TORLUM-327472 format. One record per residue (C-alpha): residue in one letter; residue number from 1; x, y, z. Coordinates in steps of 0.5 Angstrom, whole numbers, plus 2048, in hexadecimal, padded with zeros to 3 digits. Layout:
N
A|NUM|X|Y|Z;
...
//
This chain:
573
M|1|92E|90F|8EB;
R|2|930|911|8F2;
P|3|933|90C|8F6;
Q|4|92E|90B|8FD;
I|5|931|90E|903;
I|6|92F|90C|90A;
L|7|92F|912|90E;
L|8|92A|910|914;
R|9|92A|90A|918;
D|10|926|904|917;
G|11|91F|906|919;
T|12|91F|90D|919;
D|13|918|910|916;
T|14|918|916|912;
S|15|912|91A|910;
Q|16|912|920|90B;
G|17|90E|923|906;
K|18|907|927|906;
G|19|904|921|90A;
Q|20|909|922|910;
L|21|908|929|910;
I|22|900|929|910;
S|23|901|923|916;
N|24|905|928|91A;
I|25|900|92E|919;
N|26|8FA|929|91B;
A|27|8FE|927|921;
C|28|8FF|92F|923;
C|29|8F7|930|922;
A|30|8F5|92A|926;
V|31|8F9|92D|92C;
A|32|8F6|934|92B;
D|33|8EF|930|92B;
V|34|8F0|92E|932;
I|35|8F1|934|935;
R|36|8ED|939|930;
S|37|8E7|938|934;
T|38|8EA|93C|93A;
L|39|8EB|942|937;
G|40|8E7|948|93A;
P|41|8E2|94A|940;
C|42|8DE|944|93E;
G|43|8E3|93F|93D;
M|44|8E3|938|940;
D|45|8E8|935|944;
K|46|8EB|92F|943;
L|47|8EC|929|948;
I|48|8F3|925|947;
H|49|8F4|91F|94B;
D|50|8FA|91C|94C;
K|51|8FD|916|951;
G|52|8F8|919|956;
T|53|8F9|920|955;
A|54|8F3|924|952;
T|55|8F4|92B|950;
I|56|8EE|930|94E;
S|57|8F1|936|94A;
N|58|8EF|93A|944;
D|59|8F6|93D|943;
G|60|8F9|93B|93D;
A|61|900|93B|93F;
E|62|8FF|936|945;
L|63|8FA|932|940;
M|64|900|931|93B;
A|65|905|92F|940;
L|66|900|92A|943;
L|67|8FF|927|93C;
D|68|904|921|93B;
I|69|905|923|933;
V|70|90A|91F|930;
H|71|909|921|929;
P|72|90F|925|927;
A|73|90C|92A|923;
A|74|906|92B|928;
K|75|90B|92D|92D;
T|76|90C|933|92A;
M|77|905|935|92C;
V|78|908|934|933;
D|79|90E|938|932;
I|80|90A|93E|930;
A|81|905|93E|936;
Q|82|90B|93D|93B;
S|83|90E|943|938;
Q|84|908|947|938;
D|85|907|946|93F;
A|86|90E|947|941;
Q|87|90F|94E|93D;
I|88|908|951|93E;
G|89|904|94C|943;
D|90|8FD|94C|93F;
G|91|8FB|94B|939;
T|92|8FD|943|938;
T|93|8F7|941|935;
T|94|8F7|946|930;
V|95|8FE|945|92D;
V|96|8FC|93E|92C;
V|97|8F6|93F|929;
I|98|8F8|944|924;
A|99|8FE|93F|923;
A|100|8FA|93A|921;
A|101|8F5|93E|91D;
L|102|8FB|941|919;
M|103|8FE|93A|917;
N|104|8F7|937|916;
N|105|8F6|93D|911;
A|106|8FD|93B|90E;
K|107|8FB|934|90D;
Q|108|8F6|936|907;
F|109|8FC|939|903;
V|110|901|933|904;
E|111|8FB|92E|902;
D|112|8FB|933|8FB;
G|113|902|933|8FA;
M|114|905|939|8FD;
H|115|90C|939|8FF;
P|116|90C|93A|907;
M|117|912|93F|906;
I|118|90D|944|903;
I|119|908|943|909;
I|120|90D|944|90E;
S|121|90F|94A|90A;
G|122|908|94D|90A;
Y|123|907|94B|911;
R|124|90D|94F|913;
L|125|90B|955|90F;
A|126|904|955|912;
L|127|907|954|919;
R|128|90B|95B|918;
F|129|905|95F|916;
A|130|901|95C|91B;
L|131|906|95E|921;
A|132|906|965|91E;
K|133|8FF|966|91E;
I|134|8FE|963|925;
K|135|903|969|927;
E|136|8FF|96E|924;
L|137|8F8|96B|927;
A|138|8FB|96B|92E;
A|139|8F9|970|933;
G|140|8FD|973|938;
M|141|8FC|978|93E;
A|142|8FF|97F|93F;
A|143|906|97E|943;
G|144|905|980|94B;
D|145|8FD|97E|94B;
G|146|8FE|97A|951;
V|147|8F6|979|951;
G|148|8F5|977|94A;
Q|149|8FB|973|94B;
R|150|8F8|96F|951;
K|151|8F1|96E|94D;
L|152|8F4|96C|947;
L|153|8F8|966|94B;
E|154|8F2|964|94F;
R|155|8EE|963|949;
C|156|8F4|95F|945;
A|157|8F4|95B|94B;
M|158|8ED|95A|94B;
T|159|8ED|958|944;
S|160|8F2|953|945;
L|161|8EE|950|94B;
N|162|8E7|950|946;
S|163|8E9|949|944;
K|164|8EB|946|94A;
L|165|8E8|942|950;
I|166|8E7|948|954;
R|167|8E4|94D|94F;
G|168|8DE|94E|954;
H|169|8E3|952|958;
R|170|8E7|956|953;
T|171|8E6|95C|957;
F|172|8E8|95A|95D;
F|173|8EF|957|95B;
G|174|8F0|95C|955;
P|175|8F2|962|95A;
M|176|8F6|95D|95E;
I|177|8FA|95A|959;
V|178|8FC|962|956;
D|179|8FE|963|95E;
A|180|903|95D|95E;
V|181|906|95F|957;
T|182|907|966|958;
S|183|90A|964|95F;
L|184|910|962|95B;
D|185|916|965|959;
K|186|918|967|952;
Y|187|91B|960|950;
M|188|914|95E|952;
A|189|916|957|954;
L|190|90F|953|955;
R|191|913|94E|959;
L|192|913|953|95F;
I|193|90B|953|95F;
G|194|909|94D|963;
I|195|903|949|962;
K|196|901|945|968;
K|197|8FB|940|968;
V|198|8F7|93E|96E;
P|199|8F1|939|96E;
G|200|8EB|93B|971;
G|201|8E6|941|971;
S|202|8E3|945|96B;
V|203|8E7|948|965;
T|204|8E6|94F|968;
E|205|8EA|94E|96E;
S|206|8F0|94E|96A;
F|207|8F4|954|96C;
L|208|8FB|958|96A;
V|209|900|959|96E;
R|210|904|95F|96D;
G|211|90B|95B|96F;
V|212|90C|954|970;
A|213|908|94E|973;
F|214|90A|947|973;
K|215|908|941|977;
K|216|90A|940|97E;
T|217|910|93B|97D;
F|218|912|935|981;
S|219|913|936|988;
Y|220|916|933|98E;
A|221|914|933|995;
G|222|914|93A|998;
F|223|911|93D|992;
E|224|90A|93E|996;
S|225|90D|943|99B;
M|226|910|948|996;
T|227|90E|94F|995;
K|228|909|94F|98E;
Q|229|909|956|98D;
Y|230|90E|95C|98D;
K|231|90E|963|98B;
N|232|914|966|987;
P|233|918|95F|988;
K|234|91F|95E|985;
V|235|91F|958|981;
L|236|926|953|980;
A|237|926|94F|97A;
L|238|92B|949|97B;
N|239|92D|943|977;
V|240|930|940|97D;
E|241|92E|939|980;
L|242|92C|93B|988;
E|243|92B|934|98A;
L|244|92F|92F|98F;
Q|245|932|929|98B;
S|246|933|923|98E;
E|247|93A|920|990;
G|248|93D|91C|98B;
S|249|938|91E|985;
N|250|93D|921|981;
C|251|944|91F|983;
Q|252|948|91A|987;
I|253|94C|91C|98D;
R|254|951|917|991;
I|255|952|919|998;
E|256|957|915|99D;
D|257|953|918|9A3;
P|258|94C|917|9A4;
S|259|94C|91E|9A8;
M|260|94D|921|9A2;
Y|261|947|91F|99F;
Q|262|943|924|9A3;
S|263|948|92A|9A1;
I|264|946|928|99A;
V|265|93F|929|99B;
D|266|940|92F|99F;
A|267|943|932|999;
E|268|93D|930|995;
W|269|938|934|999;
K|270|93D|93A|99A;
I|271|93D|93B|992;
I|272|935|93B|992;
Y|273|935|93F|998;
D|274|93A|944|995;
K|275|936|944|98E;
L|276|92F|946|992;
E|277|932|94B|996;
K|278|935|94F|990;
C|279|92E|94E|98D;
V|280|92B|951|993;
A|281|931|957|994;
S|282|92F|959|98D;
G|283|929|95C|98F;
A|284|924|958|98A;
Q|285|91D|956|98D;
I|286|91C|952|987;
I|287|921|94D|985;
L|288|91F|949|97E;
S|289|924|943|97B;
R|290|924|93F|975;
L|291|926|939|97A;
P|292|923|936|980;
I|293|923|93A|986;
G|294|922|934|98C;
D|295|91F|934|992;
L|296|925|936|996;
A|297|925|93D|992;
T|298|91D|93D|992;
Q|299|91D|93D|99A;
Y|300|923|942|99A;
F|301|920|947|996;
A|302|919|946|999;
D|303|91C|947|9A0;
R|304|91F|94E|99E;
G|305|918|950|99A;
L|306|91B|94F|993;
F|307|917|94C|98D;
C|308|91B|947|989;
A|309|919|942|983;
G|310|91D|93D|97F;
R|311|91D|93A|979;
V|312|91A|940|975;
P|313|919|93E|96E;
D|314|91E|942|969;
E|315|919|946|966;
D|316|915|948|96C;
L|317|91C|94A|96F;
E|318|91E|94E|969;
R|319|918|952|969;
V|320|919|954|971;
C|321|920|956|96F;
K|322|91D|95A|969;
A|323|917|95D|96D;
T|324|91B|95F|974;
G|325|922|960|971;
S|326|925|95B|975;
R|327|92B|957|972;
V|328|92C|94F|973;
Q|329|932|94E|977;
T|330|936|947|977;
S|331|939|948|97E;
V|332|937|94B|984;
N|333|93E|94F|985;
G|334|93E|956|984;
I|335|937|958|983;
T|336|936|95F|982;
D|337|930|964|982;
D|338|930|965|97A;
V|339|92F|95D|979;
L|340|928|95D|97D;
G|341|922|95F|97A;
T|342|91B|962|97E;
C|343|914|963|97D;
E|344|90E|966|980;
D|345|90A|960|982;
F|346|90B|959|983;
E|347|906|954|985;
E|348|905|94D|985;
R|349|8FD|94C|983;
Q|350|8F8|947|982;
V|351|8F6|946|97B;
G|352|8F1|940|97A;
D|353|8F4|93A|97D;
E|354|8FB|93D|97C;
R|355|900|942|980;
Y|356|903|947|97C;
N|357|909|94B|97D;
I|358|908|952|97A;
F|359|90C|958|979;
T|360|909|95F|978;
G|361|90B|966|977;
C|362|912|964|974;
P|363|916|96A|972;
Q|364|918|967|96B;
R|365|911|966|969;
H|366|913|962|963;
T|367|910|95B|965;
S|368|909|959|967;
T|369|905|953|968;
I|370|8FE|950|966;
V|371|8FB|94B|96A;
L|372|8F5|947|966;
R|373|8EF|944|96A;
G|374|8EB|93F|967;
G|375|8E7|938|968;
A|376|8EA|933|964;
E|377|8F1|932|962;
Q|378|8F0|932|95A;
F|379|8EC|939|95B;
L|380|8F2|93C|95F;
E|381|8F7|939|95A;
E|382|8F3|93C|954;
S|383|8F2|943|958;
H|384|8FA|943|959;
R|385|8FB|942|951;
S|386|8F6|947|950;
I|387|8F9|94C|954;
W|388|900|94B|951;
D|389|8FD|94C|94A;
A|390|8FA|953|94C;
L|391|901|955|950;
N|392|905|954|94A;
V|393|8FF|958|946;
V|394|900|95E|94A;
K|395|907|95D|94A;
R|396|907|95E|942;
C|397|903|963|942;
I|398|907|967|947;
Q|399|90D|966|943;
S|400|90A|967|93C;
K|401|904|96C|93E;
T|402|900|96B|938;
V|403|8FA|966|938;
V|404|8F5|964|932;
P|405|8EE|962|932;
G|406|8EC|95B|934;
G|407|8E6|957|932;
G|408|8E9|955|92B;
A|409|8E9|95D|929;
I|410|8F0|95D|927;
E|411|8F0|957|923;
M|412|8EA|959|91F;
E|413|8EE|960|91E;
V|414|8F4|95D|91C;
S|415|8F1|958|918;
R|416|8ED|95E|914;
L|417|8F4|962|913;
L|418|8F7|95B|910;
R|419|8F2|95A|90B;
E|420|8F3|961|909;
Y|421|8FA|960|909;
A|422|8FA|95A|905;
K|423|8F7|95D|8FF;
T|424|8FD|961|8FE;
I|425|901|95B|8FD;
A|426|902|957|8F7;
G|427|903|950|8F6;
K|428|902|94A|8FA;
Q|429|903|94E|901;
Q|430|8FD|951|900;
L|431|8F9|94B|902;
V|432|8FE|949|908;
V|433|8FD|950|90B;
Q|434|8F5|94F|90A;
A|435|8F6|949|90D;
F|436|8FA|94C|913;
A|437|8F4|951|914;
K|438|8EF|94B|914;
A|439|8F3|948|919;
L|440|8F2|94E|91E;
E|441|8EB|94D|91E;
V|442|8EB|947|922;
I|443|8EC|94A|928;
P|444|8E5|94E|928;
Q|445|8E2|948|925;
Q|446|8E4|943|92A;
L|447|8E2|948|930;
C|448|8DB|948|92C;
D|449|8DB|940|92C;
N|450|8DD|93F|933;
A|451|8D7|944|935;
G|452|8D2|940|931;
F|453|8D1|946|92C;
D|454|8D0|946|925;
S|455|8D7|947|923;
T|456|8D5|949|91B;
D|457|8D0|94E|91D;
V|458|8D5|951|922;
L|459|8DB|951|91E;
N|460|8D7|954|918;
A|461|8D5|95A|91D;
L|462|8DC|95B|91F;
R|463|8DE|95B|917;
K|464|8D9|960|916;
K|465|8DB|965|91C;
H|466|8E2|965|91B;
S|467|8E1|966|913;
T|468|8DC|96C|914;
D|469|8DE|96F|91A;
L|470|8E5|971|919;
K|471|8E5|976|91F;
N|472|8E3|971|925;
G|473|8E2|96B|921;
A|474|8E9|968|923;
N|475|8E7|967|92A;
Y|476|8E1|963|929;
G|477|8E1|95C|92B;
V|478|8DD|956|92E;
D|479|8D8|958|933;
I|480|8D8|952|938;
D|481|8D2|955|93C;
N|482|8CD|956|937;
D|483|8CE|952|931;
G|484|8D1|957|92C;
I|485|8D6|95C|92B;
C|486|8D8|962|92F;
D|487|8DE|967|930;
T|488|8E2|963|934;
F|489|8E7|968|936;
A|490|8E1|96D|939;
K|491|8DF|966|93D;
Y|492|8E6|966|940;
V|493|8E8|95F|93C;
W|494|8F0|961|93C;
E|495|8F6|95D|93A;
P|496|8FD|95F|93A;
A|497|900|960|933;
T|498|906|95C|934;
S|499|901|956|936;
K|500|8FF|957|92E;
V|501|905|958|92B;
N|502|908|952|92F;
S|503|902|94D|92D;
Y|504|903|94F|926;
S|505|90A|94E|925;
S|506|90A|948|929;
A|507|905|945|925;
T|508|908|947|91E;
E|509|90E|944|920;
A|510|90B|93D|922;
A|511|907|93D|91B;
T|512|90D|93F|917;
L|513|912|93A|91B;
V|514|90D|934|91A;
L|515|90C|936|912;
S|516|914|936|912;
V|517|914|92F|913;
D|518|914|92A|90D;
E|519|917|924|910;
T|520|916|920|917;
V|521|91B|91B|918;
R|522|91A|916|91E;
N|523|920|912|921;
P|524|91F|90B|923;
Q|525|91E|90A|92A;
S|526|923|906|92D;
E|527|922|900|931;
G|528|920|902|939;
A|529|920|909|937;
P|530|91B|90D|93B;
R|531|914|90E|939;
P|532|914|914|934;
G|533|911|91B|936;
R|534|910|91A|93D;
G|535|912|91F|941;
R|536|914|924|93B;
G|537|90D|926|938;
G|538|90A|929|93E;
G|539|90F|92C|942;
R|540|90E|928|948;
G|541|90E|921|946;
R|542|907|920|947;
G|543|901|921|944;
M|544|8FC|91D|93F;
P|545|8FE|91B|938;
M|546|8FC|91E|932;
S|547|8FC|918|92D;
A|548|8F5|917|92D;
A|549|8F4|91E|92B;
M|550|8F9|91E|926;
G|551|8F7|918|922;
G|552|8FB|912|925;
R|553|902|912|922;
G|554|901|919|920;
M|555|903|91B|927;
R|556|907|915|92A;
G|557|90A|912|924;
M|558|90E|918|922;
A|559|912|918|928;
G|560|917|913|92A;
G|561|91E|912|92D;
R|562|922|918|92E;
G|563|91D|91D|92A;
V|564|91B|91F|923;
R|565|920|923|91F;
A|566|91E|926|918;
Y|567|924|926|913;
R|568|925|92A|90D;
G|569|92A|927|908;
R|570|92E|925|90D;
A|571|930|91E|910;
G|572|92E|91C|917;
K|573|931|917|91C;
//
């Protein structure tokens, strides 16, 4: 008989075996149940209230970030949602729903005694086949067809907005989003597209600035007399403080003669005046700085017909430099014409209750700004999230130049092909591949449920169409408008092929990760330690706990102390 060896500290909780695996799967499925009703054009919104802050959204990544999920396995769903949002910008709810369906279908195999490694191997086999078929089914366009590309991008943007709060204005925002993305350079850094929210007015009063627009910065006395409009001005960008500091604030000076104090004051004034004179001598009419520009400098520039703005946010100053061709200077000495930028028009315009500085006709044309209007703050925030998702979708379409039909059409076709492929596989993996195919059908099924349709009738009609019409049936998905099925490709319901590739890959990785865990070890919580899970599961350190949804101890009881680690045949501390 082996002697008892103590590896873990007293109070350590260990859970292993089939029961633990089933518990992890149930926790992940419970997370998906929270957001599955937000999928599709008829998806519902969620209101999350936390410490006086209310957020209304149907964006999967935003909701997953706000939920305070502390279950170690369920956090995997948060990770894949954030990964999808970072890589694609859309499809975050889709990836969570598919991952939960894969785990739920695997649960029956685990209960029947199938080894998890067989399930993992079968899922990976099915994933490789599915990704290959997506590439075959994806439709592109001929190179150089500018008109066709423009229409494709607009329709993809409108498809992304279909499930958003501003879906009724998708024809208004679609071209605007495409214009914003196509203004970028080949690197397509979306941070160069500014999105400014101005409360008040109708959403249709939103507009696109083919250049840079930012809110008027804090201004000192003398700002009112400045010129607010220029034609072909030169722009100087600085990282220099143009403000007179009070004596003795940053240093200590010892003097023997009181008359020397005036010479010190005069020297400080001379320094600031020298800086201002060099700025004027540079020939710039617009002077922007990251650091403050005080009242003395403001009045000095105003008297000479110049415009200045201090405390300009870094992202706005970066976009101004990118658009006008100016370069940020850390000194006012030796300013030459090659560091100055220019634009065709500059004006300070009233937008709602705010004043905005607007640069248009910029020579570089590698940045733009979308000014959003709307009534409530919650509406503006959700509109911002919707526009951001659509910008990412258009970016991915430009990079890949391939799209697939939406509305669950691609899922039904890949599911049909997987079922046929499973017939060529011997052994238990045939059942696993069929389970993968069944999991993909959860997308059209959920679209029907959220729209109030009979999902059984619609899915049966889709299966029949995809099986009998091999030529055009692959493009048929859920018809949200008429409670049936339709050719979603002909109806311009398009999605980037890369979005589906990333969704299937991330969902499969999450499912295989959870299935590969056979033991959970909870270290004892040390006395006085912070409450577990707070500020970790939600990405923002706030949100609502999911312990009730996960069955009490199933959520909160599994996380504690310094985290949860899974050990396989090796000792912990």
